[in-house]
N, CA, C and O of each residue as an XYZ file, in Angstrom:
692
protein
N       0.902     -1.152      0.013
C      -0.090      0.049     -0.011
C       0.798      1.248     -0.050
O       2.020      1.116      0.019
N       0.214      2.429     -0.161
C       0.992      3.576     -0.403
C       0.599      4.607      0.894
O       0.582      5.831      0.758
N       0.339      4.031      1.961
C      -0.289      4.808      3.250
C       0.932      5.888      3.691
O       0.651      6.922      4.298
N       2.158      5.578      3.362
C       3.327      6.406      3.768
C       3.707      7.535      2.892
O       4.477      8.432      3.236
N       3.048      7.429      1.587
C       3.377      8.491      0.646
C       2.443      9.434      0.694
O       1.258      9.099      0.711
N       2.793     10.680      0.721
C       1.877     11.923      0.880
C       1.889     12.522     -0.507
O       2.919     12.677     -1.163
N       0.668     12.849     -0.912
C       0.582     13.672     -2.179
C      -0.347     14.818     -2.065
O      -1.374     14.763     -1.388
N       0.023     15.844     -2.727
C      -0.749     17.127     -2.828
C      -1.324     17.294     -4.156
O      -0.590     17.213     -5.141
N      -2.709     17.544     -4.284
C      -3.405     17.782     -5.492
C      -3.844     19.116     -5.621
O      -4.644     19.561     -4.798
N      -3.387     19.869     -6.624
C      -3.786     21.264     -6.858
C      -4.417     21.505     -8.046
O      -3.795     21.226     -9.071
N      -5.619     22.006     -8.140
C      -6.313     22.197     -9.376
C      -7.574     23.109     -9.039
O      -8.203     22.948     -7.993
N      -7.880     23.994     -9.905
C      -9.047     24.898     -9.651
C     -10.410     24.149    -10.010
O     -11.484     24.571     -9.581
N     -10.318     23.063    -10.783
C     -11.518     22.366    -11.131
C     -11.820     21.433     -9.856
O     -11.140     20.454     -9.549
N     -12.905     21.876     -9.192
C     -13.247     21.099     -8.115
C     -13.737     19.648     -8.367
O     -13.458     18.824     -7.496
N     -14.285     19.326     -9.222
C     -14.656     18.072     -9.677
C     -13.396     17.095     -9.877
O     -13.290     16.003     -9.318
N     -12.494     17.631    -10.726
C     -11.357     16.904    -10.977
C     -10.469     16.594     -9.816
O      -9.973     15.485     -9.620
N     -10.282     17.759     -8.974
C      -9.634     17.665     -7.640
C     -10.191     16.608     -6.868
O      -9.495     15.681     -6.453
N     -11.441     16.703     -6.650
C     -12.072     15.690     -5.636
C     -12.138     14.227     -6.192
O     -12.198     13.244     -5.454
N     -12.119     14.166     -7.645
C     -11.964     12.884     -8.282
C     -10.673     12.155     -8.004
O     -10.593     10.983     -7.635
N      -9.660     12.992     -8.226
C      -8.196     12.498     -7.868
C      -8.005     12.193     -6.372
O      -7.453     11.169     -5.969
N      -8.505     13.160     -5.577
C      -8.190     12.849     -4.184
C      -8.947     11.695     -3.741
O      -8.371     10.985     -2.917
N     -10.333     11.285     -4.174
C     -10.740      9.967     -3.867
C      -9.940      8.781     -4.354
O      -9.695      7.762     -3.709
N      -9.604      9.040     -5.475
C      -8.900      7.839     -6.242
C      -7.594      7.493     -5.455
O      -7.325      6.338     -5.124
N      -6.828      8.534     -5.188
C      -5.453      8.344     -4.416
C      -5.741      7.984     -3.089
O      -4.896      7.243     -2.586
N      -6.795      8.331     -2.300
C      -7.093      7.822     -0.995
C      -7.504      6.363     -1.031
O      -7.138      5.610     -0.129
N      -8.310      5.901     -2.121
C      -8.541      4.546     -2.296
C      -7.318      3.628     -2.555
O      -7.243      2.447     -2.214
N      -6.419      4.307     -3.177
C      -5.059      3.467     -3.304
C      -3.940      3.645     -2.181
O      -2.757      3.315     -2.268
N      -4.615      4.265     -1.068
C      -3.801      4.336      0.157
C      -2.759      5.487      0.407
O      -1.865      5.413      1.249
N      -2.962      6.475     -0.359
C      -2.097      7.636     -0.299
C      -2.599      8.531      0.845
O      -3.767      8.447      1.227
N      -1.770      9.342      1.365
C      -2.034     10.309      2.399
C      -2.225     11.692      1.527
O      -1.252     12.309      1.095
N      -3.529     12.095      1.325
C      -3.836     13.238      0.263
C      -4.145     14.489      1.039
O      -4.677     14.486      2.149
N      -3.744     15.643      0.320
C      -4.180     16.945      0.783
C      -4.621     17.593     -0.521
O      -4.085     17.224     -1.566
N      -5.534     18.508     -0.533
C      -5.795     19.289     -1.861
C      -5.663     20.710     -1.627
O      -5.677     21.183     -0.491
N      -5.528     21.440     -2.741
C      -5.624     22.874     -2.725
C      -6.060     23.334     -4.046
O      -5.875     22.656     -5.057
N      -6.706     24.619     -4.051
C      -7.516     25.198     -5.332
C      -6.745     26.225     -5.966
O      -7.147     26.598     -7.068
N      -5.671     26.780     -5.468
C      -5.034     27.906     -5.908
C      -3.559     27.955     -5.453
O      -3.067     27.185     -4.628
N      -2.906     28.964     -6.097
C      -1.474     29.101     -5.466
C      -1.210     29.270     -4.073
O      -0.369     28.557     -3.525
N      -1.889     30.205     -3.401
C      -1.844     30.477     -1.996
C      -2.142     29.311     -1.127
O      -1.398     28.936     -0.220
N      -3.353     28.717     -1.476
C      -3.721     27.490     -0.573
C      -2.648     26.379     -0.681
O      -2.294     25.725      0.300
N      -2.143     26.199     -1.948
C      -1.138     25.270     -2.234
C       0.059     25.427     -1.446
O       0.477     24.495     -0.759
N       0.599     26.472     -1.497
C       1.924     26.925     -0.777
C       1.749     26.663      0.668
O       2.558     26.006      1.324
N       0.644     27.206      1.161
C       0.200     27.046      2.599
C       0.302     25.615      2.990
O       0.958     25.271      3.974
N      -0.362     24.747      2.205
C      -0.461     23.416      2.638
C       1.005     22.654      2.319
O       1.411     21.785      3.090
N       1.633     22.976      1.334
C       3.051     22.426      1.132
C       3.873     22.754      2.389
O       4.501     21.863      2.961
N       3.874     23.999      2.814
C       4.684     24.328      3.850
C       4.397     23.412      5.084
O       5.330     23.009      5.778
N       3.149     23.101      5.339
C       2.849     22.398      6.691
C       2.805     20.806      6.443
O       3.021     20.004      7.352
N       2.483     20.408      5.035
C       2.329     19.124      4.754
C       3.727     18.452      4.223
O       3.935     17.245      4.343
N       4.503     19.199      3.727
C       5.740     18.668      3.012
C       5.408     17.415      2.166
O       5.969     16.375      2.511
N       4.633     17.377      1.182
C       4.250     16.264      0.318
C       5.447     15.748     -0.274
O       6.387     16.484     -0.575
N       5.446     14.374     -0.470
C       6.524     13.602     -1.305
C       6.228     13.875     -2.824
O       7.136     14.034     -3.640
N       4.981     13.914     -3.123
C       4.376     14.063     -4.460
C       3.549     15.253     -4.577
O       2.971     15.713     -3.592
N       3.456     15.819     -5.834
C       2.312     16.951     -6.080
C       1.919     16.786     -7.512
O       2.689     16.444     -8.410
N       0.561     17.081     -7.649
C       0.012     16.990     -8.963
C      -0.421     18.445     -9.127
O      -1.275     18.866     -8.347
N       0.040     19.188     -9.986
C      -0.219     20.718    -10.199
C      -0.931     20.994    -11.525
O      -0.487     20.478    -12.551
N      -1.929     21.722    -11.556
C      -2.793     22.150    -12.630
C      -1.775     23.253    -13.288
O      -1.243     24.068    -12.534
N      -1.520     23.280    -14.605
C      -0.772     24.213    -15.161
C      -1.478     25.615    -15.283
O      -0.848     26.660    -15.116
N      -2.814     25.580    -15.583
C      -3.493     26.877    -15.872
C      -4.476     27.067    -14.733
O      -5.404     26.268    -14.607
N      -4.323     28.081    -13.901
C      -5.188     28.475    -12.814
C      -5.503     29.855    -12.681
O      -4.681     30.652    -13.134
N      -6.570     30.302    -12.128
C      -6.653     31.709    -12.180
C      -5.750     32.236    -11.160
O      -5.503     31.620    -10.123
N      -5.283     33.321    -11.442
C      -4.248     34.090    -10.572
C      -2.947     33.562    -11.042
O      -2.713     33.464    -12.247
N      -2.077     33.212    -10.116
C      -0.678     32.664    -10.466
C      -0.803     31.241    -11.160
O      -1.667     30.404    -10.903
N       0.235     31.123    -12.100
C      -0.003     29.874    -12.860
C       0.800     28.684    -12.042
O       1.530     28.827    -11.061
N       0.479     27.576    -12.674
C       1.206     26.335    -12.209
C       2.733     26.485    -12.342
O       3.478     25.905    -11.552
N       3.197     27.251    -13.324
C       4.765     27.307    -13.248
C       5.085     28.202    -12.130
O       6.079     27.911    -11.465
N       4.488     29.117    -11.853
C       4.840     30.038    -10.474
C       4.666     28.969     -9.409
O       5.584     28.825     -8.601
N       3.696     28.285     -9.333
C       3.492     27.300     -8.168
C       4.555     26.177     -8.155
O       5.007     25.740     -7.097
N       4.902     25.767     -9.262
C       5.951     24.733     -9.245
C       7.388     25.253     -8.656
O       8.120     24.596     -7.917
N       7.620     26.515     -9.121
C       8.894     27.191     -8.712
C       8.906     27.408     -7.113
O       9.890     27.151     -6.419
N       7.733     27.895     -6.640
C       7.735     28.280     -5.230
C       7.546     26.884     -4.342
O       8.044     26.803     -3.219
N       6.818     25.837     -4.909
C       6.552     24.744     -4.198
C       8.135     23.839     -3.970
O       8.508     23.269     -2.946
N       8.741     23.935     -5.087
C      10.153     23.359     -4.895
C      11.103     24.133     -4.086
O      12.120     23.614     -3.626
N      10.759     25.501     -3.884
C      11.563     26.108     -2.973
C      11.122     25.848     -1.319
O      11.941     25.748     -0.405
N       9.910     25.782     -1.197
C       9.326     25.376      0.197
C       9.463     23.847      0.631
O       9.584     23.416      1.778
N       9.419     23.210     -0.435
C       9.446     21.653     -0.215
C      10.326     21.021     -1.218
O       9.814     20.316     -2.088
N      11.543     21.201     -1.181
C      12.483     20.680     -2.172
C      12.495     19.331     -2.572
O      12.926     19.009     -3.679
N      11.977     18.365     -1.610
C      12.087     16.907     -1.847
C      10.849     16.481     -2.644
O      10.746     15.334     -3.079
N       9.963     17.368     -2.818
C       8.567     17.123     -3.515
C       8.871     16.694     -5.016
O       9.661     17.400     -5.642
N       8.327     15.634     -5.613
C       8.286     15.311     -6.976
C       6.997     15.800     -7.510
O       5.953     15.470     -6.947
N       6.989     16.593     -8.598
C       5.800     17.180     -9.138
C       5.507     16.682    -10.458
O       6.404     16.556    -11.291
N       4.262     16.380    -10.707
C       3.805     16.246    -12.070
C       2.718     17.224    -12.496
O       1.797     17.512    -11.732
N       2.828     17.716    -13.679
C       1.948     18.963    -14.130
C       0.655     18.294    -14.929
O       0.771     17.431    -15.800
N      -0.375     18.757    -14.547
C      -1.516     18.532    -15.370
C      -1.722     19.564    -16.385
O      -1.684     20.736    -16.011
N      -1.937     19.292    -17.638
C      -2.065     20.344    -18.695
C      -3.128     20.040    -19.659
O      -3.364     18.892    -20.033
N      -3.783     21.101    -20.067
C      -4.883     20.916    -20.981
C      -4.539     21.032    -22.548
O      -3.371     21.309    -22.822
N      -5.370     20.863    -23.504
C      -4.938     21.034    -24.894
C      -4.327     22.287    -25.222
O      -4.841     23.298    -24.744
N      -3.319     22.394    -25.956
C      -2.533     23.668    -26.220
C      -1.618     24.121    -25.226
O      -1.087     25.216    -25.408
N      -1.339     23.447    -24.184
C      -0.363     23.844    -23.246
C       0.908     22.939    -23.313
O       1.783     23.250    -22.506
N       1.130     22.033    -24.007
C       2.197     21.168    -24.044
C       3.510     21.932    -24.016
O       4.424     21.551    -23.285
N       3.614     22.896    -24.717
C       5.016     23.773    -24.770
C       5.110     24.240    -23.350
O       6.219     24.150    -22.824
N       4.072     24.747    -22.617
C       4.275     25.115    -21.202
C       4.625     24.024    -20.273
O       5.401     24.191    -19.332
N       3.961     22.739    -20.586
C       4.352     21.555    -19.788
C       5.885     21.279    -19.899
O       6.574     20.983    -18.922
N       6.352     21.400    -21.154
C       7.733     21.108    -21.313
C       8.645     22.056    -20.614
O       9.751     21.692    -20.215
N       8.146     23.402    -20.446
C       8.914     24.348    -19.702
C       8.690     24.091    -18.240
O       9.540     24.584    -17.498
N       7.694     23.404    -17.668
C       7.655     22.965    -16.471
C       8.600     21.963    -16.054
O       9.131     22.041    -14.947
N       8.885     20.896    -16.973
C       9.778     19.939    -16.874
C      11.177     20.477    -16.680
O      11.935     19.973    -15.851
N      11.532     21.533    -17.467
C      12.661     22.301    -17.390
C      12.856     22.867    -16.062
O      13.967     22.917    -15.534
N      11.774     23.301    -15.509
C      11.854     24.060    -14.219
C      11.961     23.009    -12.969
O      12.289     23.361    -11.836
N      11.699     21.929    -13.271
C      11.793     20.935    -12.084
C      10.665     19.791    -11.935
O      10.788     18.846    -11.156
N       9.670     19.969    -12.688
C       8.677     18.881    -12.791
C       9.287     17.608    -13.224
O      10.249     17.625    -13.991
N       8.794     16.520    -12.786
C       9.462     15.126    -13.151
C       8.641     14.761    -14.490
O       9.180     13.994    -15.287
N       7.494     15.222    -14.743
C       6.753     14.734    -15.760
C       5.540     15.672    -16.033
O       5.289     16.578    -15.238
N       4.791     15.468    -17.140
C       3.301     16.168    -17.172
C       2.361     14.980    -17.789
O       2.799     13.967    -18.334
N       1.169     15.258    -17.622
C      -0.019     14.586    -18.014
C      -1.001     15.504    -18.677
O      -1.302     16.591    -18.183
N      -1.502     15.047    -19.816
C      -2.495     15.836    -20.396
C      -3.967     15.556    -19.783
O      -4.240     14.423    -19.387
N      -4.796     16.480    -19.719
C      -6.055     16.345    -19.403
C      -6.966     15.896    -20.432
O      -6.657     16.252    -21.569
N      -8.082     15.154    -20.301
C      -8.430     14.581    -18.874
C      -7.481     13.393    -18.614
O      -6.967     12.711    -19.500
N      -7.308     13.225    -17.232
C      -6.462     12.364    -16.882
C      -6.991     11.543    -15.690
O      -7.662     12.166    -14.867
N      -6.765     10.151    -15.474
C      -7.233      9.493    -14.285
C      -6.086      9.265    -13.312
O      -4.942      9.543    -13.670
N      -6.299      8.842    -12.268
C      -5.315      8.563    -11.250
C      -4.169      7.809    -11.608
O      -3.024      8.167    -11.335
N      -4.517      6.575    -12.331
C      -3.625      5.677    -12.825
C      -2.584      6.382    -13.683
O      -1.371      6.231    -13.540
N      -3.159      7.160    -14.581
C      -2.171      7.962    -15.648
C      -1.306      8.934    -14.872
O      -0.160      9.145    -15.267
N      -1.778      9.540    -13.794
C      -0.999     10.398    -13.031
C       0.203      9.820    -12.245
O       1.307     10.343    -12.098
N      -0.255      8.592    -11.755
C       0.569      7.680    -10.862
C       1.777      7.305    -11.766
O       2.950      7.518    -11.462
N       1.388      6.777    -12.804
C       2.276      6.332    -13.734
C       3.234      7.292    -14.286
O       4.269      6.826    -14.763
N       3.029      8.727    -14.299
C       3.883      9.725    -14.712
C       4.918      9.797    -13.624
O       6.049     10.130    -13.978
N       4.714      9.547    -12.406
C       5.727      9.628    -11.379
C       6.740      8.494    -11.393
O       7.867      8.600    -10.909
N       6.204      7.262    -12.053
C       7.245      6.251    -12.028
C       7.852      6.089    -13.523
O       8.797      5.327    -13.731
N       7.357      6.716    -14.364
C       7.825      6.578    -15.736
C       9.142      7.442    -15.996
O       9.834      7.249    -16.995
N       9.417      8.317    -15.123
C      10.590      9.083    -15.384
C      10.425     10.237    -16.178
O       9.416     10.316    -16.880
N      11.304     11.192    -16.175
C      11.079     12.501    -17.013
C      10.576     12.216    -18.402
O      10.981     11.229    -19.015
N       9.698     13.061    -18.915
C       9.519     12.956    -20.381
C      10.469     13.570    -21.083
O      10.860     14.695    -20.773
N      10.954     12.884    -22.125
C      11.941     13.596    -22.978
C      11.276     14.804    -23.643
O      10.091     14.774    -23.973
N      12.073     15.879    -23.833
C      11.495     17.100    -24.373
C      11.260     16.674    -25.967
O      12.169     16.336    -26.726
N       9.968     16.756    -26.286
C       9.626     16.269    -27.584
C      10.039     17.534    -28.450
O      10.130     18.689    -28.036
N      10.270     17.077    -29.736
C      10.408     18.191    -30.752
C       9.058     18.372    -31.457
O       8.764     17.770    -32.490
N       8.180     19.330    -30.766
C       7.068     19.790    -31.480
C       7.319     20.849    -32.470
O       7.845     21.939    -32.246
N       6.846     20.364    -33.676
C       6.851     21.469    -34.780
C       6.247     22.744    -34.333
O       5.188     22.736    -33.706
N       6.872     23.839    -34.627
C       6.096     25.164    -34.259
C       4.827     25.181    -35.035
O       4.731     24.815    -36.206
N       3.777     25.673    -34.230
C       2.491     25.692    -34.956
C       2.501     26.803    -36.077
O       3.244     27.784    -36.031
N       1.526     26.525    -37.168
C       1.513     27.433    -38.192
C       0.848     28.786    -37.655
O       0.310     28.854    -36.550
N       0.927     29.687    -38.413
C       0.303     30.891    -38.022
C      -1.058     30.691    -37.704
O      -1.544     31.019    -36.622
N      -1.714     30.131    -38.672
C      -3.247     29.863    -38.519
C      -3.550     29.067    -37.154
O      -4.547     29.348    -36.490
N      -2.682     28.101    -36.779
C      -2.972     27.330    -35.641
C      -2.671     28.137    -34.355
O      -3.329     27.993    -33.324
N      -1.653     28.980    -34.479
C      -1.373     29.722    -33.220
C      -2.437     30.766    -33.060
O      -2.759     31.066    -31.910
N      -3.033     31.365    -34.090
C      -4.065     32.230    -33.938
C      -5.334     31.718    -33.509
O      -6.053     32.417    -32.794
N      -5.729     30.419    -33.919
C      -6.795     29.599    -33.368
C      -6.561     29.368    -31.931
O      -7.424     29.695    -31.117
N      -5.517     28.859    -31.587
C      -5.372     28.552    -30.115
C      -5.460     29.873    -29.296
O      -6.030     29.862    -28.205
N      -4.940     30.944    -29.768
C      -4.918     32.292    -28.966
C      -6.586     32.646    -28.978
O      -7.098     32.961    -27.904
N      -7.292     32.598    -30.014
C      -8.581     32.924    -29.914
C      -9.401     32.036    -28.849
O     -10.199     32.470    -28.020
N      -9.019     30.671    -29.061
C      -9.727     29.779    -28.191
C      -9.473     30.137    -26.472
O     -10.348     30.097    -25.607
N      -8.196     30.449    -26.299
C      -7.691     30.793    -24.949
C      -8.525     32.013    -24.414
O      -9.203     31.999    -23.387
N      -8.364     33.080    -25.281
C      -9.045     34.422    -25.035
C     -10.716     34.021    -24.765
O     -11.336     34.478    -23.804
N     -11.245     33.210    -25.652
C     -12.659     33.068    -25.409
C     -13.048     32.310    -24.235
O     -14.132     32.523    -23.691
N     -12.106     31.308    -23.749
C     -12.313     30.551    -22.746
C     -12.123     31.439    -21.415
O     -12.854     31.281    -20.438
N     -11.059     32.408    -21.458
C     -10.898     33.231    -20.427
C     -12.167     34.090    -20.164
O     -12.454     34.457    -19.025
N     -12.960     34.416    -21.313
C     -14.005     35.336    -21.224
C     -15.342     34.512    -20.908
O     -16.423     35.096    -20.983
N     -15.279     33.239    -20.575
C     -16.358     32.372    -20.409
C     -17.278     32.188    -21.623
O     -18.477     31.962    -21.460
N     -16.762     32.277    -22.753
C     -17.490     32.048    -23.969
C     -18.206     33.340    -24.406
O     -18.979     33.287    -25.362
N     -17.994     34.457    -23.778
C     -18.603     35.683    -24.120
C     -17.924     36.302    -25.529
O     -16.807     36.815    -25.469
N     -18.570     36.235    -26.649
C     -17.870     36.588    -27.973
C     -17.630     37.972    -27.867
O     -16.504     38.325    -28.219
N     -18.552     39.012    -27.395
C     -18.286     40.378    -27.301
C     -17.197     40.787    -26.527
O     -16.510     41.729    -26.924
N     -16.900     40.125    -25.315
C     -15.804     40.362    -24.556
C     -14.501     39.916    -25.167
O     -13.455     40.565    -25.147
N     -14.685     38.742    -25.709
C     -13.450     38.154    -26.356
C     -12.980     39.061    -27.510
O     -11.787     39.348    -27.600
N     -13.940     39.548    -28.445
C     -13.575     40.420    -29.468
C     -13.099     41.628    -28.989
O     -12.254     42.172    -29.699
N     -13.482     42.285    -27.786
C     -12.942     43.449    -27.251
C     -11.520     43.270    -26.824
O     -10.645     44.096    -27.086
N     -11.313     42.130    -26.139
C      -9.884     41.760    -25.706
C      -8.850     41.474    -26.777
O      -7.640     41.676    -26.675
N      -9.558     40.929    -27.912
C      -8.560     40.584    -29.109
C      -8.477     41.777    -29.951
O      -7.807     41.703    -30.982
N      -9.094     42.907    -29.634
C      -9.155     44.169    -30.454
C      -9.552     43.865    -32.001
O      -8.957     44.431    -32.918
N     -10.544     42.980    -32.214
C     -11.145     42.952    -33.398
C     -12.788     43.021    -33.398
O     -13.432     42.818    -32.369
N     -13.355     43.309    -34.577
C     -14.689     43.454    -34.624
C     -15.471     42.173    -34.186
O     -14.972     41.096    -34.513
N     -16.488     42.171    -33.575
C     -17.360     41.072    -33.060
C     -17.631     40.035    -34.250
O     -17.581     38.809    -34.151
N     -17.952     40.841    -35.491
C     -18.409     39.839    -36.622
C     -17.227     39.211    -37.234
O     -17.380     38.187    -37.899
N     -15.998     39.759    -37.060
C     -14.803     39.187    -37.524
C     -14.502     37.989    -36.622
O     -14.153     36.927    -37.137
N     -14.606     38.100    -35.472
C     -14.440     36.975    -34.475
C     -15.405     35.845    -34.842
O     -15.000     34.687    -34.937
N     -16.717     36.194    -35.054
C     -17.659     35.170    -35.318
C     -17.457     34.322    -36.613
O     -17.701     33.123    -36.749
N     -16.978     35.165    -37.503
C     -16.555     34.439    -38.934
C     -15.436     33.451    -38.646
O     -15.514     32.310    -39.102
N     -14.312     33.866    -37.849
C     -13.226     33.113    -37.609
C     -13.732     31.843    -36.814
O     -13.308     30.740    -37.158
N     -14.620     31.956    -35.766
C     -15.038     30.949    -35.057
C     -15.897     29.879    -35.823
O     -15.902     28.702    -35.462
N     -16.611     30.329    -36.875
C     -17.258     29.490    -37.741
C     -16.522     28.482    -38.633
O     -16.997     27.436    -39.075
N     -15.131     29.025    -38.850
C     -14.278     28.075    -39.692
C     -13.805     26.855    -38.656
O     -13.805     26.946    -37.429
N     -13.478     25.912    -39.288
C     -12.812     24.796    -38.495
C     -11.652     25.068    -38.147
O     -10.997     25.933    -38.729
N     -11.164     24.328    -37.068
C      -9.809     24.745    -36.562
C      -8.857     24.072    -37.624
O      -9.175     23.061    -38.249
N      -7.535     24.801    -37.778
C      -6.722     24.528    -38.809
C      -5.923     23.099    -38.431
O      -5.108     22.620    -39.220
C-alpha cells in the first residue's frame, strides 16, 4: 500500500480535484488538496508532500509559478503537471523548471501515478504551430478566459465582433 506516501493535488477544477483525491485515498495515499497558488503553498509548507500534482493553468498565479515556489518550500517534492490541450509547450517548460513529468487532461489517477514512475518525459520536438494554428489557439484561450462571451473576447482581441464570429465558424486549422 501507499499509506506512507503523501501527495498534494492542486487544481481549480473542483470536480477533477475531488475525483483525484478519492482515487488516491482508495489507493492508500495520504492526500491533501488545494485550489490555488496561495492555498497550495500554505498546505505544502505544513504538509511537505513527497509528490504533487499541479494544474498548469489556474486563475491568478500559474502552475509554473506554483512549481517554482513549491520546490523552494518543499525541495524533496516530486511534481507532475496536469495540462490541457494547447499547453504542451508550457508543460515542457515545467519539466525544465523541475517537474518530473506532465500529463494531459483529462487524466485519471492511474495515468498520473504512472507519470511519477515513468521518469521524466523527453523534451519532444514539437513542430512550431503554423500562424493559423497559433491564431486559433489564442482565440480559443481568450474566448475561454471570457467564459464564452464573444463580445468580450472580441474586445480583448481588439477585433470586430463579426470578424471573430466568422473566424469561429471556420474549422480549426
